[in-house]
C-alpha positions in Angstrom: 10.8 -0.7 7.6 8.8 -0.3 10.4 5.5 -2.0 11.1 3.4 -0.9 14.1 0.8 -2.3 16.1 -2.7 -0.8 15.3 -5.5 -1.0 17.5 -7.8 -4.1 17.0 -10.9 -1.7 17.0 -11.2 2.1 16.6 -14.2 2.7 18.9 -17.8 0.9 19.2 -18.9 2.6 16.1 -16.5 0.8 14.1 -18.0 -2.5 15.0 -14.8 -4.2 16.7 -15.0 -7.7 16.9 -13.2 -10.5 19.3 -10.5 -11.9 17.5 -11.5 -15.3 18.0 -14.7 -14.5 16.4 -13.7 -12.9 13.1 -10.8 -15.4 11.8 -12.3 -17.8 10.0 -8.9 -19.5 8.6 -5.9 -20.9 10.0 -4.1 -18.9 7.2 -5.6 -15.4 8.6 -5.1 -16.5 12.5 -1.4 -17.4 11.9 -1.3 -13.7 9.9 -2.5 -11.9 12.6 -0.4 -13.8 15.0 2.6 -12.9 12.8 1.6 -9.1 12.9 1.0 -9.5 16.8 4.5 -10.3 17.0 6.3 -8.2 14.7 9.1 -6.2 15.8 10.1 -2.9 13.9 13.3 -3.9 12.0 16.1 -1.6 11.3 16.3 1.3 9.3 15.1 2.0 5.6 18.5 2.0 4.1 19.6 -1.4 5.4 16.5 -3.6 6.0 14.2 -2.1 3.2 16.9 -2.3 0.6 17.8 -5.8 1.0 14.0 -7.2 1.0 13.5 -5.3 -2.6 16.7 -6.7 -4.4 17.9 -3.0 -5.3 21.3 -2.1 -6.3 23.1 -0.3 -3.6 24.7 1.8 -6.1 21.4 3.6 -6.8 21.1 4.5 -3.3 24.5 5.8 -2.8 23.9 8.0 -5.8 20.7 9.6 -4.2 22.6 10.2 -1.1 25.2 12.0 -2.6 22.6 14.1 -4.3 22.1 15.4 -0.7 24.7 18.4 -1.3 23.5 18.8 -4.9 21.5 22.2 -5.8 18.8 20.1 -7.6 17.9 18.6 -3.9 15.0 20.5 -2.3 15.2 20.5 1.5 12.9 18.4 3.8 10.5 20.9 4.6 9.8 21.1 0.7 10.2 17.7 -0.3 8.1 16.3 2.1 4.0 17.5 2.2 2.3 17.6 6.0 -0.7 16.1 4.4 -1.8 13.0 5.2 -3.8 10.1 3.8 -4.2 6.2 4.6 -5.1 3.2 2.1 -6.5 -0.2 3.1 -4.8 -3.6 2.3 -7.8 -5.7 2.8 -6.9 -9.2 2.9 -8.8 -12.2 2.2 -8.6 -15.7 1.0 -9.8 -16.1 -2.4 -10.3 -18.0 -5.4 -7.1 -16.3 -7.0 -4.8 -17.1 -4.3 -4.3 -17.8 -0.5 -4.5 -14.0 0.2 -6.1 -11.4 -2.2 -6.5 -7.7 -1.8 -9.0 -5.9 -3.4 -8.2 -2.8 -5.6 -10.3 -0.3 -7.2 -10.4 1.3 -10.3 -10.6 5.5 -10.3 -13.3 6.9 -12.7 -11.7 8.1 -15.7 -14.6 9.8 -17.5 -15.6 13.6 -18.7 -17.6 13.5 -15.4 -14.7 12.1 -13.1 -13.4 14.4 -10.3 -10.4 15.6 -10.9 -7.5 13.9 -9.2 -4.1 12.3 -9.8 -5.6 9.1 -9.9 -8.2 9.4 -12.4 -8.1 5.8 -14.8 -5.9 4.3 -12.7 -5.9 1.4 -9.8 -5.7 2.0 -6.5 -6.2 1.0 -2.9 -9.3 2.2 -1.3 -8.4 5.1 0.7 -8.0 8.7 0.7 -7.0 12.0 3.1 -7.4 12.2 6.7 -10.4 14.3 7.6 -11.5 16.0 10.9 -12.9 13.5 13.3 -10.4 10.3 12.3 -8.5 9.1 15.3 -6.0 7.5 13.5 -4.6 6.1 10.2 -6.9 3.0 10.8 -9.8 5.4 11.0 -9.0 6.8 8.0 -8.6 3.8 5.6 -11.6 2.1 7.1 -13.8 5.3 6.5 -12.9 5.7 3.0 -13.3 1.9 2.2 -16.8 2.2 3.5 -17.5 5.2 1.6 -15.8 3.9 -1.7 -16.7 0.2 -1.9 -19.3 -0.3 1.0 -17.3 -2.2 3.3 -18.3 -2.7 6.3 -15.5 -1.9 9.1 -17.0 -4.7 11.6 -16.4 -7.2 9.2 -12.5 -6.8 9.1 -9.8 -6.8 11.6 -7.2 -4.3 11.4 -3.7 -6.1 12.6 -1.2 -3.4 11.6 0.0 -0.5 9.7 3.0 -0.2 7.0 5.6 2.6 7.3 4.4 6.0 5.6 4.8 5.9 2.0 5.4 9.1 -0.1 3.0 9.7 -3.6 4.4 11.7 -6.5 2.6 14.6 -5.4 4.2 14.4 -2.1 1.1 13.3 0.0 2.3 11.0 3.1 0.2 7.7 2.6 0.0 5.3 5.2 -1.0 1.4 4.7 -3.4 0.0 6.9 -3.4 -3.6 6.9 -6.9 -5.7 7.8 -8.3 -9.4 7.6 -11.4 -9.9 6.1 -12.2 -13.4 7.5 -15.5 -13.9 5.8 -15.4 -12.7 2.5 -19.0 -14.2 2.0 -20.2 -11.3 4.1 -18.9 -8.5 2.2 -21.3 -7.2 -0.8 -19.6 -4.3 -2.4 -21.4 -1.1 -2.8 -19.7 1.0 -5.4 -19.3 5.0 -4.9 -19.6 5.9 -8.4 -18.2 9.4 -8.0 -14.8 7.6 -7.0 -14.7 3.9 -8.1 -15.5 2.6 -11.5 -15.0 -1.0 -10.5 -13.4 -3.2 -8.1 -11.5 -6.4 -8.6 -9.5 -8.9 -6.6 -5.6 -9.5 -7.2 -3.5 -12.5 -5.2 -0.8 -10.5 -3.0 1.9 -13.0 -3.9 2.1 -11.8 -7.4 4.0 -8.7 -6.0 6.9 -10.9 -5.4 6.8 -12.8 -8.6 8.7 -11.7 -12.1 5.9 -12.9 -14.0 3.8 -10.0 -15.1 6.2 -7.6 -13.6 8.3 -4.7 -15.4 10.3 -1.7 -14.1 10.5 1.4 -16.5 13.0 4.0 -15.9 11.3 7.6 -14.5 13.0 10.9 -13.5 11.9 13.0 -10.7 13.7 16.4 -10.2 16.7 15.4 -12.1 17.2 11.9 -10.6 16.3 8.5 -12.1 14.2 6.2 -10.5 12.6 2.7 -11.4 8.9 2.5 -11.9 7.3 -0.8 -10.9 4.5 -2.1 -13.4 2.3 -5.2 -13.2 0.3 -6.7 -16.0 -2.6 -8.8 -14.4 -5.4 -10.4 -16.3 -8.1 -12.4 -14.6 -12.0 -13.3 -15.2 -12.8 -9.4 -14.6 -10.5 -8.0 -17.3 -6.9 -7.1 -17.9 -5.6 -4.6 -15.4 -2.1 -2.5 -14.9 -1.2 -2.0 -11.6 1.7 0.9 -11.1 3.3 3.4 -9.1 2.7 4.0 -5.5 -0.2 1.2 -5.5 2.6 -1.2 -6.6 5.3 -0.4 -4.2 2.7 -0.6 -1.2 1.9 -3.7 -2.2 5.3 -5.2 -2.9 5.9 -3.9 0.5 3.0 -5.6 1.9 4.0 -9.1 0.3 7.5 -8.4 1.2 6.6 -8.3 5.0 3.7 -10.7 4.6 5.5 -13.5 3.0 8.8 -12.5 4.5 10.8 -13.2 1.4 12.3 -10.4 -1.0 10.6 -10.0 -4.6 12.2 -12.4 -7.4 12.8 -9.5 -9.5 16.1 -7.2 -9.2 16.3 -3.6 -10.3 19.4 -1.2 -10.7 17.9 1.9 -9.8 15.7 3.0 -6.5 12.2 3.2 -6.6 10.6 6.5 -5.8 10.0 5.6 -2.1 13.9 4.5 -1.8 14.7 7.9 -3.4 12.6 9.9 -1.3 13.5 8.0 2.2 17.2 8.2 1.2 16.9 12.1 0.9 14.7 12.8 3.9 16.5 10.3 6.4 19.9 11.2 6.0 21.1 14.6 7.8 
C-alpha cells in the first residue's frame, strides 16, 4: 500500500484554504495530521494482504498463474487510461466520518457507461488541463454534485485501483470541515441521487457479503455492502466498495472484521502486475 502526500491546494482558482481555517473539528484536524505524517508502507503483497484479511493461498495461486497461458501480459492487462475519484470525509449524523456517494442514472436516456445505475464516488477520467489526480477528482465532484473545491482540503491519495474495464483509478482523500456550507447541485446527466454513508461500515461484517466471481479464468472475491438509511436502501459493491474498504483500513488503522478465502479483484490485478 502507498499513501502519497497531496498538495493542499491546486491553484488559486481552486479556492485553497489555510489548514487552520478549514478544520472545524478535532477529528478532522487529527485526520489531516495523520495523513501528513503517514509514510509509505511495504509492498502490496505483504502489507495490504495483512490489512484485508485475505487468505495467502489465494494470492499464491494467482502468482503461480503468471506462467499460465491464460494470463495476459502487463501491457494488455493494465490500461494507460487514468481516472480519479473523491473520498470526501466529513462528520455527520450517520457516524464520526461519512462519505458522500452518488447513484449513476439508469433510465433510457442515461449515458451509456459501465456504472449505469450503480453507486459510485464522484469522479471520472483525467482531462487535458488537470494538473494532477486531485485536480481531476475535484473538477469531477464540482461538475457532478456541485461540491465547491474551496470547501475541502485535499490531504492525500491512495494507491491506484484497477477497474473491471482496466482503467487506473486514483482515490483522492479530502476533508470537508463545514458540511453545512455544501449545498449539493446534482448534474442529472451523470447523477440520479446523492447520499451519505459512514466510512466505518466498510470494516464491519454486518451488512457485508462476498461473492465468488471470475476474471479471465481466475476466481476472485467481490465485496458487496447492503446499506439502509433514511434516504433509502443501497448496494455498494465492486470498485467503490474496494476503495472504501481500503480508505477505512488506512484511516481507522485496523483491518476489516470480515475474512474471505479469495483475493479480491485489486489483489488479483496487483499480484499479476507487480511480480516479474
